[in-house]
C-alpha positions as CSV (number, residue, x, y, z in Angstrom):
1,M,-27.9,10.4,26.4
2,S,-26.6,11.4,23.0
3,F,-24.7,14.3,24.6
4,S,-23.2,12.0,27.2
5,I,-22.0,9.5,24.5
6,D,-20.5,12.3,22.4
7,F,-18.8,13.8,25.5
8,L,-17.4,10.4,26.5
9,S,-16.1,9.8,22.9
10,A,-14.5,13.2,22.9
11,I,-12.8,12.5,26.3
12,I,-11.5,9.2,25.0
13,G,-10.3,10.7,21.8
14,L,-8.5,13.5,23.7
15,V,-6.8,11.0,26.1
16,L,-5.7,8.7,23.2
17,T,-4.4,11.7,21.2
18,L,-2.3,12.9,24.1
19,M,-1.0,9.4,24.7
20,V,0.1,9.1,21.1
21,F,1.7,12.6,21.2
22,S,3.6,11.5,24.3
23,Y,6.0,9.8,22.0
24,L,7.5,13.2,21.3
25,I,9.2,13.0,24.7
26,G,10.3,9.4,24.1
27,D,9.0,5.9,24.0
28,N,6.8,5.2,27.0
29,P,4.1,2.9,28.3
30,L,1.3,5.3,27.4
31,F,2.3,5.5,23.8
32,R,2.7,1.7,23.6
33,F,-0.7,1.2,25.2
34,A,-2.3,3.5,22.6
35,I,-0.5,1.7,19.7
36,Y,-1.5,-1.8,21.1
37,L,-5.1,-0.6,21.4
38,F,-5.1,0.7,17.9
39,I,-3.6,-2.5,16.4
40,G,-6.0,-4.7,18.4
41,S,-9.0,-2.6,17.3
42,A,-7.9,-2.7,13.7
43,S,-7.2,-6.4,13.8
44,G,-10.6,-7.1,15.4
45,Y,-12.4,-4.9,12.8
46,A,-10.6,-6.6,10.0
47,A,-11.5,-10.0,11.4
48,A,-15.1,-9.0,11.7
49,V,-15.2,-7.7,8.1
50,V,-13.7,-10.9,6.8
51,W,-16.1,-13.1,8.8
52,H,-19.3,-11.1,7.9
53,N,-18.4,-10.1,4.3
54,V,-16.3,-13.0,3.0
55,L,-16.5,-16.2,5.0
56,T,-20.2,-16.2,6.0
57,P,-21.8,-15.1,2.7
58,K,-19.3,-16.7,0.3
59,L,-18.4,-19.9,2.1
60,F,-20.6,-21.1,5.0
61,E,-24.0,-20.0,3.8
62,P,-23.6,-21.5,0.2
63,L,-22.7,-24.8,1.9
64,T,-26.4,-25.3,2.6
65,D,-27.0,-25.5,-1.2
66,P,-26.2,-29.0,-2.5
67,A,-25.5,-27.6,-6.0
68,Q,-22.6,-25.5,-4.6
69,L,-21.3,-27.9,-2.0
70,L,-18.9,-29.6,-4.5
71,L,-17.5,-26.3,-5.6
72,L,-17.0,-25.0,-2.0
73,I,-15.6,-28.2,-0.4
74,V,-12.1,-27.5,-1.8
75,P,-11.8,-23.9,-0.4
76,L,-13.3,-25.1,2.9
77,I,-10.7,-27.8,3.2
78,L,-7.9,-25.4,2.3
79,S,-9.2,-22.8,4.8
80,I,-9.3,-25.4,7.6
81,S,-5.8,-26.7,6.7
82,L,-4.4,-23.1,7.3
83,L,-5.3,-23.6,11.0
84,A,-2.6,-26.2,11.1
85,K,-0.1,-23.3,10.9
86,L,-0.9,-22.6,14.6
87,S,1.1,-25.7,15.6
88,P,4.7,-26.2,14.4
89,R,4.4,-30.0,14.4
90,I,1.5,-30.1,11.9
91,S,2.2,-26.8,10.1
92,W,3.2,-28.7,7.0
93,I,-0.5,-29.5,6.4
94,G,-1.2,-25.9,5.5
95,N,1.8,-25.6,3.2
96,F,-0.3,-26.2,0.1
97,A,-3.0,-23.7,1.0
98,M,-0.3,-21.2,1.8
99,A,1.4,-21.8,-1.5
100,V,-2.0,-21.2,-3.2
101,L,-2.4,-17.9,-1.4
102,V,1.1,-16.7,-2.2
103,G,0.8,-17.8,-5.8
104,V,-2.5,-16.1,-6.3
105,G,-1.4,-13.0,-4.4
106,A,1.8,-12.7,-6.5
107,A,-0.2,-13.2,-9.8
108,T,-2.7,-10.6,-8.7
109,A,0.1,-8.1,-7.7
110,I,1.9,-8.6,-11.0
111,G,-1.3,-8.3,-13.0
112,G,-2.3,-5.2,-11.1
113,A,1.1,-3.6,-11.7
114,L,1.0,-4.5,-15.4
115,I,-2.6,-3.4,-16.0
116,G,-2.7,-0.5,-13.5
117,T,0.8,0.9,-13.8
118,L,3.1,-0.2,-16.6
119,I,0.5,-0.1,-19.5
120,P,-1.1,3.2,-18.4
121,Q,2.4,4.7,-17.9
122,A,3.4,3.6,-21.4
123,L,0.2,4.9,-22.9
124,A,0.6,8.2,-21.1
125,S,4.2,8.5,-22.3
126,M,3.0,7.9,-25.9
127,D,0.1,10.3,-25.5
128,G,2.6,12.9,-24.3
129,L,4.0,13.1,-27.8
130,N,0.6,13.6,-29.4
131,F,0.7,17.1,-30.9
132,R,-2.9,17.1,-32.2
133,T,-4.0,18.5,-28.9
134,A,-1.6,21.4,-29.1
135,T,-3.2,24.8,-29.8
136,S,-0.1,26.7,-30.7
137,D,3.6,26.4,-31.5
138,S,4.6,27.1,-27.8
139,S,2.0,24.5,-26.7
140,A,3.5,22.0,-29.1
141,L,7.0,22.6,-27.7
142,Y,5.8,22.2,-24.2
143,K,4.0,19.0,-25.2
144,L,7.2,17.8,-26.8
145,F,9.2,18.5,-23.7
146,E,6.6,17.0,-21.4
147,G,6.4,13.9,-23.5
148,A,10.1,13.5,-23.8
149,V,10.6,13.8,-20.0
150,M,7.8,11.2,-19.3
151,L,9.2,8.8,-22.0
152,T,12.8,9.2,-20.8
153,G,11.8,8.7,-17.2
154,T,9.8,5.6,-18.0
155,V,12.6,4.0,-20.1
156,V,15.5,4.8,-17.8
157,T,13.6,3.6,-14.7
158,L,12.9,0.3,-16.4
159,V,16.5,0.1,-17.5
160,Y,17.5,0.5,-13.8
161,F,15.9,-2.8,-13.0
162,Q,17.8,-4.6,-15.8
163,F,20.4,-6.7,-14.0
164,S,22.0,-8.7,-16.8
165,A,25.8,-8.3,-16.9
166,K,28.8,-9.8,-18.7
167,R,31.9,-11.2,-17.0
168,A,34.9,-8.9,-17.5
169,A,38.5,-10.1,-17.9
170,D,39.2,-9.8,-14.2
171,G,36.3,-12.1,-13.4
172,S,33.9,-9.3,-12.2
173,L,30.5,-8.8,-13.6
174,K,29.9,-5.5,-15.3
175,R,27.0,-4.1,-17.3
176,N,27.4,-2.3,-20.5
177,S,28.5,1.4,-20.1
178,I,25.4,2.7,-21.9
179,I,23.2,0.6,-19.6
180,E,25.1,1.9,-16.6
181,L,24.5,5.5,-17.7
182,L,20.8,4.9,-18.3
183,A,20.5,3.1,-14.9
184,W,22.1,6.1,-13.3
185,L,19.5,8.4,-14.8
186,G,16.9,5.9,-13.7
187,R,18.1,6.3,-10.1
188,I,17.6,10.0,-10.4
189,F,14.0,9.6,-11.5
190,I,13.4,7.1,-8.8
191,A,14.8,9.4,-6.2
192,I,12.6,12.2,-7.4
193,T,9.6,9.9,-7.3
194,F,10.4,8.8,-3.7
195,G,10.9,12.5,-2.7
196,V,7.5,13.4,-4.1
197,L,5.8,10.5,-2.4
198,F,7.6,11.3,0.9
199,A,6.4,14.9,0.7
200,G,2.9,13.7,0.1
201,V,3.0,11.4,3.1
202,Y,4.5,14.1,5.2
203,M,1.9,16.6,4.2
204,T,-0.9,14.1,5.0
205,A,0.6,13.4,8.4
206,L,1.0,17.1,9.1
207,T,-2.6,17.8,8.1
208,A,-3.8,14.9,10.4
209,M,-1.7,16.3,13.3
210,I,-3.0,19.8,12.8
211,E,-6.6,18.5,12.7
212,R,-6.0,16.5,16.0
213,W,-4.4,19.5,17.7
214,S,-7.3,21.7,16.5
215,S,-9.8,19.2,17.9
216,V,-8.0,19.1,21.2
217,I,-7.8,22.8,21.5
218,N,-11.5,23.3,20.6
219,F,-12.5,20.6,23.1
220,V,-10.6,22.2,25.9
221,K,-12.1,25.6,25.0
222,S,-15.6,24.1,25.2
223,L,-14.8,22.7,28.6
224,L,-13.6,26.1,29.8
225,G,-16.8,27.7,28.5
């Protein structure tokens, strides 16, 4: 029975893999069916996780405790009001709950970017100029160069997102020439970063494709004996 289930899983995986790879010859119903199946399965899995790991243990089960009922009645009402978004006529009922979600989400994203990215990047830039870890003169020079590049990249990238400008005599808005130069350098660092990220994503996708093709080839070999 275990062999039959494994064999059936391998067959389904092979068929879905070929359906996805059929996109290489153009958009077609087989590819769209595989994508719809993937999106539907992922959505169903996400809904099941939310129900079993969030709503049930943190909202519905605690409602049976009178001591927590007053604390949970507000999120329960907000959750129910979101269902009003399904109907355009009464969608305004869920506006407040949606505003709370967007506000909390934005605050979480900003806090995460500040604590997880900006502050560690600033600390890493300052640590790059710490020569106490250098073991020789050449190591100190390399440390200086590395720290200077990191600090410069951080500063000019932040300057790129500085949009304040003064109105020129002709009425147009222009930034200071020094700011423009630093912003231009910031674009170079941003382009390099995007290039590295794209290369990483491409290598990951290429590795996944090689793994799937290897799985298909090995499965066909096993069928042929």
